[in-house]
C-alpha positions as a printed NumPy array, in Angstrom:
array([[  0.262, -75.353,  24.063],
       [ -2.218, -75.363,  21.154],
       [ -0.711, -74.635,  17.757],
       [ -2.314, -74.422,  14.31 ],
       [  0.086, -74.621,  11.369],
       [ -1.336, -73.722,   7.936],
       [ -4.598, -75.47 ,   8.72 ],
       [ -7.109, -75.724,   5.874],
       [-10.552, -77.245,   5.463],
       [-11.957, -78.054,   2.034],
       [-15.478, -79.369,   1.453],
       [-16.599, -81.23 ,  -1.644],
       [-19.702, -79.552,  -3.078],
       [-21.726, -79.55 ,  -6.278],
       [-22.967, -82.463,  -8.305],
       [-21.142, -85.656,  -7.228],
       [-18.77 , -83.507,  -5.159],
       [-16.999, -82.191,  -8.202],
       [-16.136, -78.786,  -6.765],
       [-14.053, -77.671,  -3.817],
       [-15.274, -75.153,  -1.256],
       [-12.378, -73.81 ,   0.807],
       [-13.846, -72.966,   4.217],
       [-10.523, -72.353,   6.002],
       [ -7.232, -71.567,   4.287],
       [ -3.682, -71.69 ,   5.704],
       [ -4.525, -70.618,   9.261],
       [ -1.536, -70.392,  11.597],
       [ -1.644, -69.183,  15.205],
       [ -1.046, -70.373,  18.777],
       [ -2.978, -70.342,  22.046],
       [ -0.724, -70.28 ,  25.112],
       [ -1.573, -71.162,  28.734],
       [ -3.492, -68.381,  30.447],
       [ -4.036, -66.536,  27.162],
       [ -7.259, -65.64 ,  25.388],
       [ -7.078, -65.47 ,  21.591],
       [-10.092, -63.917,  19.876],
       [-11.017, -65.321,  16.477],
       [-13.036, -62.548,  14.831],
       [-14.841, -62.319,  11.509],
       [-18.242, -61.995,   9.909],
       [-20.625, -64.919,   9.5  ],
       [-19.195, -67.484,   7.089],
       [-15.576, -66.461,   7.645],
       [-14.612, -69.897,   8.985],
       [-14.453, -69.16 ,  12.736],
       [-16.614, -72.061,  13.876],
       [-14.924, -74.399,  11.409],
       [-11.574, -73.671,  13.053],
       [-13.055, -74.389,  16.485],
       [-14.584, -77.662,  15.299],
       [-11.242, -78.81 ,  13.891],
       [ -9.554, -78.057,  17.222],
       [-12.251, -80.123,  18.955],
       [-11.897, -82.974,  16.434],
       [-15.539, -82.623,  15.406],
       [-14.467, -82.346,  11.76 ],
       [-11.281, -83.466,  10.041],
       [ -8.421, -81.288,   8.81 ],
       [ -7.858, -81.183,   5.042],
       [ -4.317, -79.776,   5.143],
       [ -1.869, -78.53 ,   7.722],
       [ -1.667, -79.631,  11.329],
       [ -2.997, -78.889,  14.805],
       [ -0.787, -79.856,  17.725],
       [ -1.524, -79.924,  21.433],
       [  1.486, -80.119,  23.738],
       [  3.546, -81.112,  20.713],
       [  1.295, -84.052,  19.723],
       [ -0.548, -84.057,  16.39 ],
       [ -4.278, -83.812,  17.115],
       [ -5.221, -85.558,  13.845],
       [ -3.303, -88.652,  14.947],
       [ -5.308, -88.905,  18.167],
       [ -7.468, -91.951,  17.494],
       [ -8.974, -94.733,  19.527],
       [-11.135, -94.49 ,  22.626],
       [ -8.377, -94.002,  25.189],
       [ -6.412, -91.376,  23.266],
       [ -9.503, -89.38 ,  22.313],
       [-10.779, -89.512,  25.9  ],
       [ -7.429, -88.236,  27.13 ],
       [ -7.509, -85.375,  24.619],
       [-11.011, -84.319,  25.654],
       [ -9.87 , -84.461,  29.256],
       [ -7.823, -81.345,  28.487],
       [ -9.605, -79.696,  25.527],
       [-13.303, -78.814,  25.75 ],
       [-15.762, -76.583,  23.908],
       [-18.83 , -74.512,  24.775],
       [-21.072, -73.37 ,  21.934],
       [-23.425, -70.526,  21.091],
       [-26.768, -72.169,  21.842],
       [-26.6  , -73.793,  25.283],
       [-29.976, -75.492,  24.824],
       [-28.59 , -77.58 ,  21.945],
       [-26.14 , -79.241,  24.346],
       [-28.891, -80.708,  26.529],
       [-31.503, -83.389,  25.956],
       [-34.772, -81.813,  27.098],
       [-36.138, -85.12 ,  28.463],
       [-33.247, -85.436,  30.932],
       [-32.279, -83.193,  33.812],
       [-29.555, -80.684,  32.994],
       [-27.041, -82.126,  35.457],
       [-26.986, -85.357,  33.459],
       [-24.004, -83.767,  31.665],
       [-22.076, -84.304,  34.91 ],
       [-23.114, -87.958,  35.11 ],
       [-21.646, -88.548,  31.651],
       [-18.314, -87.098,  32.791],
       [-18.327, -89.27 ,  35.912],
       [-19.046, -92.418,  33.943],
       [-16.213, -91.817,  31.477],
       [-13.527, -90.209,  33.653],
       [-14.297, -90.975,  37.311],
       [-16.072, -94.37 ,  37.399],
       [-14.54 , -95.399,  40.716],
       [-15.155, -92.176,  42.636],
       [-17.411, -92.463,  45.667],
       [-20.81 , -90.769,  45.47 ],
       [-20.094, -88.323,  48.295],
       [-16.724, -87.333,  46.843],
       [-18.279, -86.844,  43.408],
       [-21.054, -84.681,  44.839],
       [-18.497, -82.464,  46.565],
       [-16.501, -82.192,  43.327],
       [-19.58 , -81.18 ,  41.313],
       [-20.684, -78.628,  43.896],
       [-17.21 , -77.088,  44.008],
       [-17.219, -76.776,  40.193],
       [-20.649, -75.145,  40.263],
       [-19.624, -72.62 ,  42.9  ],
       [-16.515, -71.76 ,  40.896],
       [-18.801, -70.576,  38.074],
       [-21.02 , -68.63 ,  40.523],
       [-23.875, -71.134,  40.532],
       [-25.742, -72.249,  43.641],
       [-25.932, -76.078,  43.487],
       [-29.336, -76.065,  45.193],
       [-30.712, -73.821,  42.431],
       [-29.541, -75.81 ,  39.4  ],
       [-29.121, -79.473,  40.351],
       [-32.122, -81.668,  39.602],
       [-33.621, -79.146,  37.165],
       [-34.613, -79.67 ,  33.536],
       [-33.048, -77.434,  30.859],
       [-36.26 , -75.448,  30.357],
       [-36.248, -74.559,  34.051],
       [-32.877, -72.798,  33.781],
       [-31.788, -69.647,  31.985],
       [-29.365, -69.587,  29.069],
       [-26.662, -68.116,  31.299],
       [-27.1  , -70.866,  33.879],
       [-26.912, -73.538,  31.181],
       [-23.737, -71.984,  29.741],
       [-22.106, -71.944,  33.159],
       [-23.159, -75.546,  33.742],
       [-21.235, -76.487,  30.608],
       [-18.165, -74.597,  31.8  ],
       [-18.483, -76.315,  35.195],
       [-18.582, -79.655,  33.386],
       [-15.318, -78.775,  31.658],
       [-13.78 , -77.767,  35.005],
       [-14.447, -81.25 ,  36.378],
       [-11.69 , -82.35 ,  34.022],
       [ -8.08 , -81.198,  33.838],
       [ -9.037, -78.347,  31.517],
       [ -6.194, -76.72 ,  29.577],
       [ -7.899, -75.364,  26.435],
       [-11.448, -74.022,  26.146],
       [-13.005, -73.302,  22.745],
       [-15.679, -70.692,  23.495],
       [-17.745, -70.363,  20.32 ],
       [-20.068, -67.333,  20.485],
       [-20.968, -68.299,  24.053],
       [-22.151, -64.79 ,  24.944],
       [-24.226, -63.838,  21.911],
       [-27.484, -65.365,  23.227],
       [-27.181, -64.   ,  26.769],
       [-28.594, -60.799,  28.248],
       [-26.296, -57.977,  29.262],
       [-26.055, -58.805,  32.98 ],
       [-25.324, -62.473,  32.32 ],
       [-22.691, -61.556,  29.732],
       [-20.673, -59.818,  32.432],
       [-20.805, -62.948,  34.601],
       [-19.569, -65.157,  31.76 ],
       [-16.819, -62.688,  30.79 ],
       [-15.65 , -62.564,  34.403],
       [-15.688, -66.356,  34.444],
       [-13.468, -66.475,  31.347],
       [-11.082, -64.009,  32.988],
       [-10.951, -66.288,  36.041],
       [-10.177, -69.292,  33.829],
       [ -7.285, -67.363,  32.275],
       [ -5.896, -66.643,  35.739],
       [ -5.915, -70.419,  36.368],
       [ -3.758, -70.978,  33.29 ],
       [ -6.487, -72.103,  30.881],
       [ -5.94 , -71.109,  27.257],
       [ -9.119, -69.794,  25.589],
       [ -9.975, -69.663,  21.9  ],
       [-12.751, -67.058,  21.935],
       [-14.757, -67.29 ,  18.709],
       [-16.872, -64.193,  18.138],
       [-18.16 , -61.665,  15.624],
       [-18.404, -58.997,  18.331],
       [-15.314, -56.798,  18.138],
       [-15.962, -55.078,  21.462],
       [-16.025, -58.377,  23.344],
       [-12.868, -59.564,  21.606],
       [-11.12 , -56.311,  22.458],
       [-12.198, -56.6  ,  26.093],
       [-11.291, -60.207,  26.85 ],
       [ -8.332, -61.174,  24.661],
       [ -4.586, -60.663,  24.685],
       [ -4.25 , -61.535,  21.005],
       [ -6.63 , -61.189,  18.058],
       [ -6.954, -63.107,  14.794],
       [ -9.089, -61.546,  12.027],
       [-10.581, -64.022,   9.529],
       [-12.008, -63.198,   6.106],
       [-13.324, -65.913,   3.789],
       [-11.361, -68.521,   5.694],
       [ -8.008, -66.692,   5.594],
       [ -6.219, -64.744,   8.305],
       [ -5.894, -61.158,   7.095],
       [ -4.488, -59.628,  10.289],
       [ -3.403, -60.862,  13.698],
       [ -1.306, -59.898,  16.669],
       [ -1.537, -58.26 ,  20.079],
       [ -5.089, -57.027,  20.585],
       [ -4.045, -53.456,  21.362],
       [ -2.085, -53.299,  18.095],
       [ -4.768, -54.858,  15.889],
       [ -7.448, -52.56 ,  17.32 ],
       [ -5.21 , -49.56 ,  17.896],
       [ -3.521, -49.634,  14.489],
       [ -5.72 , -51.651,  12.113],
       [ -3.806, -52.081,   8.879],
       [ -5.686, -54.461,   6.614],
       [ -8.628, -52.868,   4.742],
       [-10.967, -55.588,   6.031],
       [ -9.961, -54.982,   9.652],
       [-10.451, -51.252,   9.189],
       [-13.859, -51.881,   7.667],
       [-14.912, -54.064,  10.615],
       [-13.776, -51.506,  13.179],
       [-15.365, -48.61 ,  11.295],
       [-18.708, -50.439,  11.343],
       [-18.865, -50.463,  15.167],
       [-21.324, -47.717,  16.263],
       [-20.028, -45.06 ,  18.65 ],
       [-22.71 , -43.289,  20.641],
       [-20.736, -40.083,  21.086],
       [-20.07 , -39.622,  17.358],
       [-22.167, -39.318,  14.24 ],
       [-21.693, -41.991,  11.591],
       [-20.288, -39.532,   9.043],
       [-17.694, -38.383,  11.588],
       [-16.548, -41.974,  12.18 ],
       [-16.198, -42.573,   8.445],
       [-14.169, -39.382,   8.063],
       [-11.769, -40.418,  10.828],
       [-11.213, -43.977,   9.652],
       [-11.08 , -43.082,   5.972],
       [-12.119, -45.294,   3.066],
       [-11.834, -48.822,   4.496],
       [-11.025, -50.317,   1.109],
       [ -8.695, -48.17 ,  -0.968],
       [ -8.723, -49.332,  -4.569],
       [ -5.274, -49.708,  -6.034],
       [ -3.543, -49.235,  -2.679],
       [ -0.153, -50.84 ,  -2.288],
       [ -0.397, -54.271,  -0.64 ],
       [  2.099, -54.672,   2.186],
       [  2.096, -58.423,   1.779],
       [  3.018, -58.434,  -1.909],
       [  5.461, -55.568,  -1.404],
       [  7.29 , -57.84 ,   1.042],
       [  6.828, -61.091,  -0.899],
       [  6.346, -60.216,  -4.595],
       [  6.653, -63.842,  -5.75 ],
       [  4.285, -65.335,  -3.163],
       [  1.046, -66.65 ,  -4.568],
       [  2.401, -66.527,  -8.105],
       [ -0.388, -67.175, -10.621],
       [ -2.849, -66.956,  -7.75 ],
       [ -1.629, -70.147,  -6.058],
       [  0.314, -70.348,  -2.818],
       [  3.038, -72.958,  -2.609],
       [  3.355, -74.745,   0.755],
       [  6.528, -72.782,   1.488],
       [  5.079, -69.362,   0.638],
       [  4.372, -67.044,   3.59 ],
       [  0.754, -66.094,   4.258],
       [  1.357, -63.009,   6.437],
       [  3.951, -60.248,   6.687],
       [  5.26 , -58.853,   9.977],
       [  4.752, -55.085,  10.158],
       [  5.836, -54.656,  13.791],
       [  6.422, -56.803,  16.858],
       [  3.451, -59.157,  17.311],
       [  1.473, -57.614,  14.452],
       [  0.99 , -59.386,  11.111],
       [ -1.041, -58.585,   8.005],
       [ -2.101, -60.55 ,   4.928],
       [ -2.875, -59.771,   1.299],
       [ -4.836, -56.569,   0.607],
       [ -6.359, -57.841,  -2.642],
       [ -9.912, -58.28 ,  -1.365],
       [-11.476, -58.722,  -4.787],
       [ -9.113, -61.29 ,  -6.285],
       [-10.698, -64.671,  -5.539],
       [ -7.627, -66.507,  -6.877],
       [ -5.282, -65.148,  -4.244],
       [ -4.672, -67.739,  -1.563],
       [ -5.997, -70.801,  -3.424],
       [ -4.429, -73.915,  -1.958],
       [ -1.554, -75.435,  -3.842],
       [ -2.317, -78.858,  -5.199]])
């Protein structure tokens, strides 16, 4: 349904924009109906940038994003963009930033009605809104007519998901939507995402929390400095982490029943200097002179639905975009 093919984002930085900052490099993966794909990486790895490109909030520098076979970058004009957002929606980390504090929170529903359901009768619209609210475990009488400061972060997040459900939602970009919530509310939102999957909604779950990604997703994509270093079925990526960066991330997760030194001993040195790189063993000519050609592979398949990228964590030239 949603497909990213060697997507890159380059920003112009420095004096007069004379330098290039590659935020995302050659990212390729799919999100299928009813599937949750976790996009995992540390801060600055490019996770949110990928989500913003999917949502057309920023442009793509290279590559392509397609939705149902149509190129997202070519979606222009009011009608086409409105149609796209009728199927693809996003919910972000800070729910308060999505609301204007001088308006009541349910104004976000009024905006949807004005753009997508202008001819719907008031009673029918009210029933539609209340049904959407109940589907995200909200009591309409408790949240309608309230200002954002009168509601909790979890309620505001679920209001945004309810807004998306008013449309014919097919893809949801969930960008760190749980990180600001308390533990009990996190469970509610995770259960809500699981319910959306059962309805056939594809979810791009952007997070830095490995445990949440492991819990909710069928497939996992690990990002480092804008590049995919490992991806595949979640049980394979977490059960048999192969890339040094993935192993380092997993080894950094505290385990209450083990001492830190014991965890390190089990996982081993997460970055083995001079270790053979599976990627360059498979493709010795790829990235020649530190530059990938458009036809060069970016990952190597090590087993069914499990792919790994270059091991050379210290070589900044590896993976530079071809001119």
